[in-house]
N, C-alpha and C positions, 0 to 999 in steps of 0.2 A: 304444193297444195294437194290435199288428199282428194282423190276421186271416189265418189259413191258408185257402187255397182249394183244398185237395186234393179230387179226385174219388174217392169211396169205390170206384167201379168200377175204377179204374186205380191206386189207392194201392198196392196189394200188388206190382204189376209195377214201379212207380216204385221202391219200396224195394229190390226184388230187383236192379234195374238199377244203382242208386247205391250199395248196400251189398252186395257180393258174399257176405258171411258172414251176411246177414240171417236165413236159415233156421236156420243153426247158432246164432246169438245167440237166437232164440226158443226153440228146443229147450233151450239152456243155462239160460235164465231159467226155463223150467218145470222142468227137472231140479232146480234149486236150491230149489224149493219142497218137495221130497220130504224127509220125515224129521221132520216136526212134524205134530201133529193139527190139521187145519184145519176151522174152523167158518164162517169168512167169508173172502172174498178181495176186496180193493180194487184195482181196475185203474185206474191213473192215466194215462189218455189214451195207450194204446198202440197206436193206429191202428185197424184194422178188427176187432179182437177175436181175431186169430189167436193171440196170446200167451195170452189168457184161456182160449181153447178148449184150449190145450195143457196149461195148469195144471189146468183141471178134469178133463181125461183122467187126470191122475196122481192125482187125489183123488176116489175113488169112494165107495161105500156105507160104507167103513171110516171116513170122515171125517164121516159124518152125526152131528149132535149127539145126545145121549141122548134128547132130546124128540122124535126122530124127524123133525124138520124137515130139509129138504135144505140142502146147503151154499149159503150165501148169497153169490153174486158181485155186486159193485157195480162199475160202470164210471163213472169221472169223466173226462170229456174234452170240453172246450168247443170244440175247434178253434181256440182262441186261443193265443197265446204266453204262456209264464209271465210273471209280473212281472219287471221288469228286475232283474238280479242275484239272482234266486231260486235257480235251478239246484236241485241235490239238497240243499244246505245248508238250504234253506227247507222241504223236505218233511218232515223229521223234527225233532223237538223234544227238548230236554233231558229226560231221564227216560224216553226210549223212545217219545215220541209217542203214537200211538194203539195201537201193538202191545201186547197183553196180555203179562204175564209169561209167557215161554215161546213168545212170538210171534216171527214172522220177517218181516223187510223183505228183498225182493229187487229189485235194481236192475240192469238191462241198458242200457248206454248208451255213447256215444262218449266217449272220454277223450282228453287230451293224452298221447300215447305217449312212452315214454322215448326211442325212437329216432324222430326226425323223419320218416325214411323211411317209417315205419308209419302216418303221417296220410293215410289213403286215402279217408275218408268226406267227400263234399262237405258244407260247411257254410255256413250263411247268416249273415253278420255281424250282422244285426239281432236274432236271437234264439238262435242256436247259440253258446254260450259254454262249451265243455267245460272241465273241470278235470282234474287229474291223479287217478290212482287213489289215490295216497297222501292227497291232499286229501279225497277221498270218504271213505276209511277214517277219517281224523281226525274229519270232521263226525259220522259215525255213532258213533264212540267217544265224542265229546262228548255225544251225545244218548243215551247209555247203552246202546248196542248193542255186542256182540262181532262185529265184521265182518272178513271176509276175502274176497279176490278168489278166485272158484272157476272162472273160465274167462276166457281172454283170446285174441283174435286181432287182430293189428295195432292199430288204435285203438278196438277194441270190448272191453268188459269186462262180466262178470256178477259183482256182488257179493251175498254172503249175509250178512245181518246179523240175529243172534238177540238177543232181549231176555232176559237171565237171568231165571229164574223160580224 
């Protein structure tokens, strides 16, 4: 398995340089979490925590569980590439994965754009294997989610997927 060797001190600058719409992507991901009652957030390896911070800003005291415990954010990110061939199809499972009924899965990622001229994000052949937006929506539907693209710019998309409850 390939190890990433990003320096946390320069990672955000690198992302902004390589992905001009990076800031807008992070905001669109956070905005896509609005509209459901949130008691926990699982952040799957999204870099320096910028995305998680933006999500948590949008979910304050109104999203505190009845027992008075604070919103529980968890971050999973090992600094390693995902298993070969996994991509987003392996993140969700049939029946809605770990999302509770009424829960939401939000994905912000690089896709294969409809117009090849929109492929502007640099990719590494060893671990970057984007799919199309249509493929991502199909995977989520097969896993029991009602999914839709809510934001797109060139080869970046944000998908909001709700598990019926």
